[in-house]
C-alpha positions as CSV (number, residue, x, y, z in Angstrom):
1,X,119.8,133.4,94.9
2,X,120.9,136.8,96.1
3,X,123.7,137.4,98.5
4,X,121.2,138.3,101.2
5,X,119.3,135.1,100.7
6,X,122.5,133.1,100.9
7,X,123.4,134.9,104.2
8,X,119.9,134.1,105.6
9,X,120.2,130.4,104.7
10,X,123.6,130.2,106.3
11,X,122.2,131.9,109.4
12,X,119.4,129.4,109.6
13,X,121.8,126.5,109.3
14,X,123.9,127.9,112.1
15,X,121.0,128.6,114.4
16,X,119.4,125.2,113.7
17,X,122.5,123.2,114.7
18,X,122.4,121.4,118.0
19,X,125.2,122.5,120.3
20,X,126.8,119.2,121.3
21,X,128.0,118.9,124.9
22,X,131.0,116.7,125.9
23,X,130.0,113.4,127.4
24,X,131.2,114.2,130.9
25,X,130.6,117.5,132.7
26,X,133.8,117.0,134.7
27,X,136.2,117.5,131.8
28,X,137.0,121.1,132.8
29,X,138.0,120.2,136.3
30,X,141.8,120.4,136.8
31,X,143.6,119.9,140.1
32,X,142.4,118.7,143.5
33,X,142.8,119.4,147.2
34,X,142.1,116.3,149.3
35,X,142.6,115.6,153.1
36,X,143.9,112.1,153.7
37,X,144.5,109.9,156.7
38,X,147.2,107.2,156.5
39,X,147.1,104.5,159.1
40,X,150.3,104.2,161.2
41,X,151.6,100.7,161.9
42,X,150.4,99.3,165.3
43,X,153.9,98.5,166.5
44,X,154.7,102.1,167.2
45,X,154.6,103.4,170.8
46,X,153.0,106.7,169.5
47,X,149.4,107.5,170.5
48,X,148.8,108.6,166.9
49,X,147.1,105.9,164.8
50,X,146.5,108.2,161.8
51,X,148.8,110.4,159.8
52,X,147.0,113.5,158.5
53,X,148.0,115.1,155.2
54,X,146.4,117.6,152.8
55,X,147.3,116.6,149.2
56,X,147.3,119.6,146.8
57,X,147.7,118.9,143.1
58,X,147.4,120.7,139.8
59,X,147.0,124.5,139.7
60,X,146.1,124.7,143.4
61,X,149.7,124.1,144.1
62,X,150.7,127.4,142.4
63,X,149.8,131.1,142.3
64,X,150.2,134.4,140.6
65,X,152.4,137.0,142.3
66,X,150.5,139.1,144.9
67,X,153.3,141.5,146.0
68,X,152.7,144.2,143.5
69,X,148.9,144.5,144.3
70,X,149.0,143.5,147.9
71,X,152.2,144.6,149.8
72,X,153.6,142.1,152.3
73,X,155.2,143.2,155.6
74,X,156.7,139.9,156.6
75,X,154.0,138.8,159.0
76,X,151.5,136.3,157.8
77,X,148.3,135.4,159.6
78,X,146.0,132.5,158.7
79,X,143.3,134.8,157.6
80,X,145.7,136.9,155.5
81,X,147.1,133.7,153.9
82,X,143.6,132.5,153.0
83,X,142.6,135.9,151.5
84,X,145.8,136.0,149.4
85,X,145.1,132.4,148.3
86,X,141.5,133.3,147.3
87,X,142.8,136.2,145.2
88,X,146.0,134.8,143.6
89,X,146.0,130.9,143.8
90,X,145.9,129.5,140.3
91,X,143.0,127.2,141.2
92,X,140.7,130.1,142.0
93,X,142.1,132.4,139.2
94,X,141.7,129.7,136.5
95,X,138.1,129.0,137.3
96,X,137.3,132.7,137.6
97,X,138.6,133.1,134.1
98,X,136.6,130.0,133.0
99,X,133.5,131.8,134.3
100,X,134.3,134.8,132.1
101,X,134.7,132.5,129.1
102,X,131.4,130.8,129.8
103,X,129.6,134.1,130.0
104,X,131.2,135.1,126.7
105,X,129.9,131.9,125.1
106,X,126.4,132.6,126.4
107,X,126.5,136.0,124.8
108,X,127.7,134.5,121.5
109,X,124.8,132.0,121.6
110,X,122.3,134.8,122.4
111,X,123.5,136.8,119.5
112,X,121.8,134.4,117.1
113,X,118.5,135.3,118.7
114,X,119.0,139.0,118.7
115,X,118.6,141.4,115.7
116,X,121.8,141.6,113.6
117,X,122.3,145.0,111.9
118,X,125.2,145.6,109.5
119,X,126.2,148.4,107.2
120,X,128.3,148.3,104.1
121,X,129.6,150.7,101.5
122,X,130.5,149.1,98.2
123,X,132.2,150.8,95.2
124,X,132.6,148.7,92.1
125,X,134.4,149.3,88.8
126,X,133.9,146.5,86.2
127,X,134.8,145.6,82.7
128,X,133.3,142.4,81.1
129,X,134.5,140.3,78.2
130,X,131.3,139.0,76.7
131,X,133.1,136.7,74.3
132,X,134.9,135.0,77.1
133,X,131.6,134.4,78.8
134,X,130.3,132.6,75.7
135,X,128.1,135.4,74.4
136,X,128.5,135.6,70.6
137,X,125.8,137.6,68.8
138,X,126.1,138.3,65.1
139,X,124.1,141.2,63.7
140,X,122.8,140.8,60.1
141,X,123.3,144.5,59.4
142,X,126.5,145.4,57.6
143,X,128.7,147.9,59.5
144,X,127.0,147.2,62.8
145,X,128.5,144.9,65.5
146,X,128.0,144.4,69.2
147,X,131.2,145.0,71.1
148,X,132.7,142.0,72.9
149,X,134.2,144.2,75.6
150,X,131.7,146.1,77.8
151,X,132.8,148.8,80.1
152,X,134.5,149.9,82.2
153,X,131.5,151.0,84.2
154,X,131.1,151.7,87.9
155,X,128.5,151.9,90.6
156,X,128.3,152.3,94.4
157,X,126.0,150.8,96.9
158,X,125.4,152.1,100.5
159,X,123.2,149.6,102.3
160,X,122.1,148.5,105.8
161,X,121.1,144.9,106.4
162,X,118.9,143.6,109.2
163,X,118.4,139.9,110.1
164,X,116.2,138.6,112.9
165,X,115.3,135.1,114.1
166,X,111.6,134.9,114.6
167,X,111.2,131.3,115.8
168,X,114.1,128.8,116.2
169,X,113.7,126.5,119.2
170,X,117.1,124.9,118.6
171,X,118.9,128.2,118.9
172,X,116.8,129.1,121.9
173,X,117.6,125.9,123.7
174,X,121.3,126.2,122.8
175,X,121.3,129.7,124.4
176,X,119.6,128.4,127.5
177,X,122.1,125.5,127.7
178,X,125.0,128.0,127.6
179,X,123.4,130.0,130.4
180,X,123.3,126.8,132.6
181,X,126.9,126.1,131.7
182,X,127.8,129.6,132.8
183,X,126.0,129.0,136.1
184,X,127.8,125.6,136.5
185,X,131.2,127.4,136.0
186,X,130.2,130.0,138.6
187,X,129.5,127.3,141.1
188,X,132.7,125.5,140.2
189,X,134.5,128.8,140.9
190,X,132.8,129.0,144.3
191,X,133.9,125.4,144.9
192,X,137.4,126.3,144.0
193,X,137.4,128.9,146.7
194,X,136.5,126.2,149.3
195,X,139.4,124.1,147.9
196,X,141.8,127.1,148.2
197,X,140.7,127.6,151.8
198,X,141.5,123.9,152.5
199,X,144.8,124.0,150.6
200,X,146.1,127.2,152.1
201,X,144.7,126.5,155.6
202,X,146.2,123.0,155.5
203,X,149.6,124.4,154.4
204,X,149.4,127.0,157.2
205,X,148.6,124.4,159.8
206,X,151.3,122.2,158.6
207,X,153.8,125.1,158.8
208,X,152.6,125.8,162.4
209,X,153.1,122.2,163.3
210,X,156.6,122.2,161.8
211,X,157.4,125.3,163.8
212,X,156.1,123.6,167.0
213,X,158.2,120.5,166.3
214,X,161.3,122.7,165.8
215,X,160.7,124.6,169.1
216,X,160.2,121.3,170.9
217,X,163.5,119.9,169.5
218,X,165.3,123.1,170.5
219,X,164.0,122.7,174.0
220,X,165.1,119.1,174.0
221,X,168.5,120.3,172.8
222,X,168.8,122.6,175.7
223,X,168.0,119.8,178.1
224,X,170.6,117.6,176.4
225,X,173.2,120.3,176.7
226,X,172.4,120.7,180.3
227,X,172.7,117.0,180.9
228,X,176.0,116.8,179.0
229,X,177.4,119.7,181.1
230,X,176.1,118.1,184.3
231,X,177.6,114.7,183.4
232,X,180.9,116.2,182.4
233,X,181.2,118.0,185.8
234,X,180.3,114.8,187.6
235,X,183.0,112.9,185.6
236,X,185.6,115.5,186.6
237,X,185.0,114.8,190.3
238,X,184.8,111.1,189.7
239,X,181.1,110.6,190.4
240,X,180.1,109.6,186.9
241,X,181.6,107.1,184.5
242,X,183.0,108.1,181.1
243,X,180.3,106.0,179.5
244,X,177.7,108.4,180.9
245,X,179.5,111.3,179.4
246,X,179.7,109.6,176.0
247,X,176.0,108.7,176.2
248,X,175.0,112.3,177.0
249,X,177.2,113.6,174.2
250,X,175.5,111.2,171.7
251,X,172.2,112.4,172.9
252,X,173.3,116.1,172.5
253,X,174.5,115.5,169.0
254,X,171.4,113.6,168.1
255,X,169.2,116.5,169.2
256,X,171.4,118.9,167.2
257,X,170.8,116.8,164.1
258,X,167.1,116.8,164.8
259,X,167.0,120.5,165.1
260,X,168.9,120.9,161.8
261,X,166.4,118.5,160.0
262,X,163.4,120.3,161.5
263,X,164.8,123.7,160.5
264,X,165.1,122.4,156.9
265,X,161.5,121.0,157.0
266,X,160.1,124.3,158.4
267,X,161.8,126.3,155.6
268,X,160.3,124.0,153.0
269,X,156.9,124.3,154.5
270,X,157.1,128.1,154.5
271,X,158.2,128.1,150.8
272,X,155.2,125.8,150.0
273,X,152.8,128.1,151.8
274,X,154.3,131.1,150.0
275,X,153.7,129.3,146.6
276,X,150.0,128.8,147.5
277,X,149.4,132.4,148.4
278,X,151.3,134.4,145.8
279,X,154.2,135.4,148.0
280,X,157.9,135.2,146.9
281,X,159.0,131.6,147.2
282,X,161.2,131.9,150.3
283,X,161.0,131.4,154.0
284,X,161.9,134.9,155.1
285,X,158.6,135.7,156.9
286,X,157.0,134.9,160.2
287,X,153.7,133.2,161.1
288,X,151.4,135.2,163.3
289,X,148.8,132.6,164.4
290,X,149.7,129.6,166.5
291,X,146.2,128.0,166.1
292,X,146.0,126.3,169.6
293,X,143.6,123.6,170.6
294,X,139.9,124.4,170.6
295,X,137.0,122.1,170.8
296,X,135.3,121.0,167.6
297,X,132.1,122.6,166.3
298,X,128.9,121.4,168.0
299,X,127.2,120.1,164.9
300,X,125.4,116.8,164.5
301,X,125.7,114.6,161.4
302,X,122.2,115.4,160.3
303,X,122.7,119.1,160.5
304,X,126.1,118.9,158.8
305,X,124.6,116.9,155.9
306,X,121.7,119.3,155.6
307,X,124.0,122.3,155.4
308,X,126.3,120.5,152.9
309,X,123.5,119.5,150.5
310,X,122.3,123.1,150.6
311,X,125.6,124.9,150.4
312,X,128.1,122.7,148.5
313,X,129.0,124.6,145.3
314,X,130.2,121.5,143.5
315,X,126.8,119.9,144.0
316,X,125.1,123.0,142.6
317,X,127.5,122.9,139.6
318,X,126.5,119.3,138.9
319,X,122.8,120.2,139.1
320,X,123.5,123.1,136.6
321,X,125.3,120.6,134.3
322,X,122.2,118.4,134.3
323,X,120.0,121.4,133.4
324,X,122.4,122.3,130.6
325,X,122.2,118.8,129.2
326,X,118.4,118.9,129.3
327,X,118.4,122.1,127.3
328,X,120.9,120.6,124.9
329,X,118.7,117.6,124.4
330,X,115.8,120.0,123.8
331,X,117.9,121.7,121.1
332,X,118.6,118.4,119.4
333,X,114.9,117.5,119.4
334,X,114.0,120.9,118.1
335,X,116.0,120.3,114.9
336,X,112.8,118.5,113.6
337,X,110.7,121.7,114.0
338,X,110.3,124.5,111.4
339,X,112.2,127.7,111.9
340,X,111.4,131.2,110.8
341,X,113.7,134.1,110.1
342,X,113.2,137.6,108.7
343,X,115.7,139.8,106.9
344,X,115.6,143.2,105.2
345,X,118.0,145.6,103.6
346,X,117.7,149.2,102.5
347,X,120.2,151.4,100.7
348,X,121.1,153.7,97.9
349,X,122.7,152.5,94.6
350,X,123.8,154.3,91.5
351,X,126.8,155.4,89.5
352,X,127.5,158.2,92.1
353,X,125.8,159.6,95.1
354,X,124.1,162.4,93.1
355,X,122.6,159.8,90.7
356,X,121.7,157.2,93.3
357,X,118.3,155.8,94.1
358,X,116.9,154.0,97.2
359,X,116.3,150.3,96.9
360,X,115.2,147.7,99.5
361,X,114.6,144.0,99.9
362,X,112.4,142.2,102.5
363,X,112.8,138.4,102.9
364,X,110.9,136.0,105.2
365,X,112.3,132.5,105.3
366,X,110.5,129.5,106.7
367,X,112.7,126.4,106.9
368,X,110.8,123.1,107.2
369,X,113.0,120.0,107.9
370,X,111.8,117.1,105.8
371,X,114.7,114.7,105.6
372,X,118.2,115.3,106.9
373,X,119.7,111.8,106.5
374,X,119.2,110.9,110.2
375,X,121.1,113.9,111.5
376,X,118.4,114.9,114.1
377,X,118.2,111.3,115.4
378,X,122.0,111.1,115.8
379,X,122.1,114.4,117.7
380,X,119.3,113.3,120.0
381,X,121.1,110.1,120.8
382,X,124.3,112.0,121.6
383,X,122.3,114.4,123.8
384,X,120.6,111.6,125.6
385,X,124.0,110.0,126.4
386,X,125.4,113.2,127.7
387,X,122.2,113.7,129.9
388,X,122.4,110.2,131.3
389,X,126.1,110.8,132.1
390,X,125.2,114.1,133.9
391,X,122.6,112.4,136.0
392,X,125.1,109.7,137.0
393,X,127.7,112.3,137.9
394,X,125.1,114.2,140.0
395,X,124.3,111.0,141.9
396,X,128.0,110.4,142.5
397,X,128.4,114.0,143.7
398,X,125.6,113.6,146.3
399,X,127.4,110.5,147.5
400,X,130.7,112.3,147.6
401,X,129.3,115.2,149.6
402,X,127.8,112.8,152.2
403,X,131.1,110.8,152.4
404,X,133.1,114.0,152.8
405,X,130.9,115.1,155.8
406,X,131.0,111.6,157.4
407,X,134.7,111.2,157.0
408,X,135.5,114.7,158.4
409,X,133.3,114.0,161.5
410,X,135.0,110.6,162.0
411,X,138.5,112.2,161.7
412,X,137.4,115.0,164.1
413,X,136.4,112.4,166.7
414,X,139.5,110.3,166.3
415,X,141.8,113.4,166.5
416,X,140.0,114.7,169.6
417,X,140.5,111.3,171.3
418,X,144.2,111.3,170.3
419,X,144.8,114.8,171.5
420,X,143.3,113.9,174.9
421,X,145.6,110.9,175.3
422,X,148.6,112.9,174.0
423,X,148.1,115.6,176.7
424,X,148.1,113.0,179.4
425,X,151.2,111.3,178.0
426,X,152.9,114.7,177.7
427,X,152.3,115.5,181.4
428,X,153.4,112.1,182.6
429,X,156.6,112.2,180.5
430,X,157.6,115.6,181.8
431,X,157.0,114.5,185.4
432,X,159.0,111.3,184.8
433,X,161.9,113.3,183.3
434,X,162.0,115.7,186.3
435,X,162.0,112.7,188.8
436,X,164.7,110.9,186.8
437,X,167.0,113.9,186.7
438,X,166.6,114.3,190.5
439,X,167.5,110.6,190.9
440,X,170.5,111.2,188.6
441,X,171.6,114.2,190.6
442,X,171.3,112.2,193.7
443,X,173.5,109.4,192.2
444,X,170.7,106.8,192.4
445,X,170.7,106.1,188.7
446,X,172.8,106.7,185.6
447,X,172.3,108.7,182.4
448,X,170.5,105.8,180.6
449,X,167.3,106.5,182.4
450,X,167.7,110.2,181.9
451,X,168.2,109.8,178.1
452,X,165.2,107.5,177.9
453,X,163.1,110.0,179.8
454,X,164.2,112.7,177.4
455,X,163.2,110.6,174.5
456,X,159.8,109.9,176.1
457,X,159.3,113.7,176.5
458,X,160.3,114.3,172.9
459,X,157.9,111.6,171.7
460,X,155.1,112.9,173.8
461,X,155.6,116.4,172.5
462,X,155.6,115.1,168.9
463,X,152.4,113.2,169.6
464,X,150.7,116.2,170.9
465,X,151.8,118.4,168.0
466,X,150.7,115.8,165.4
467,X,147.4,115.2,167.2
468,X,146.7,119.0,167.3
469,X,147.5,119.3,163.6
470,X,145.2,116.4,162.8
471,X,142.4,117.9,164.9
472,X,142.7,121.3,163.2
473,X,142.8,119.8,159.7
474,X,139.8,117.7,160.6
475,X,137.9,120.9,161.5
476,X,139.1,122.6,158.3
477,X,138.0,119.5,156.3
478,X,134.6,119.7,157.9
479,X,134.3,123.3,157.0
480,X,135.0,122.4,153.4
481,X,132.7,119.4,153.5
482,X,129.8,121.5,154.7
483,X,130.4,124.3,152.1
484,X,131.2,128.0,152.6
485,X,134.6,127.1,154.0
486,X,135.7,130.7,154.0
487,X,132.9,131.5,156.5
488,X,133.2,128.4,158.7
489,X,137.0,128.3,159.0
490,X,137.4,131.2,161.5
491,X,134.6,129.8,163.6
492,X,135.8,126.2,163.6
493,X,139.5,127.1,164.2
494,X,138.7,129.8,166.7
495,X,140.8,132.5,165.0
496,X,140.2,136.2,165.0
């Protein structure tokens, strides 16, 4: 068998191999961004019955640096934060690189179907020991003998080799399977963009809520300071008791501690937001958007589900995984079919270029599988298992898409109800504080009622901030649940 024939046989063996897929199509997924609602115990006096969070795990919690490529002036809007996250968050960056790898794998699989042309220049110098090779010839003529050492002699060979697959259904299906896997990775990258929007948007809203809590606490501290000064002056003229002064002082110090705690929380939230968007991990920047209350999108459950089933990239990725598994099963079944390949070479060979002569070889190889020890049956069984798993994962993904939409709409309704109640409580609490302070100034009541009224205002402010955050996160979650979150987010949150 010539070297060329051995190359062709090896090529046929490679092309006729079934490209086995992993059992699950979700093995490449890494990290998650999930909105969550935690029930609050019913014994609380707060109007909030749900505690909203956006849980970010894996690469979505980190980012590459964006400062060198996108200068930052210290002012961060929600839109700018999302754009930076889409460009530099590791969740998006990692899947974009996975798309590049998948495309490269598809090109490699395609190469087995395309003509392969190679050139080689070979110069050989050889000396052979015939006796060592077992060649012993005795000549019956005296004085004449065949030498045992032949050479040295040399030759050169300049040659081009062409190989081409003519018919190989296994290689063709393997290539089509890699194409579907590349499409699945592209859709997964699009889904990663939606998750980045949810992660960065949720972190931005959380930072806005922390800033609002801090501003509310500072306002309460000013009120506590004013009450302490007022009580101290009344004590000096003998109108108020010392216990009132002590009570207002405790209230003032409590508010100071709250301010310090909330300042620490805001700094951490800003650092976390910076980590998601590729900014330096510090809190030395300002937020531009306050994201005030706006009504939720006017979309029905049926419309939301329809848009989600048409637009969700993770659902499209699952569908592409099914098609890839079908192609892979086709490749396994095609191992039973004959395959045909063609090869040829042409070149010049001789002791030197001046004494060379052109030679060529043309080979057509038809491979007919007869018995492979059950290999094809085993490959088919593996491919069938992977295909069944892909179908199950697709059904689960459809269910997940529907549950995401339903849960987001339920959260939106609950948050809208809570924010309405919180507004009323906030108004009533402020009116009560004003009346209580008037009663205190008139000497009708002591500082106990004033402190209680202040706590009620603080609680009402906190309820409103928490409800507003839950409402905005619910709208952001709905944007992600319906797909194309980057497009829906400005519309749902009413930001420029």
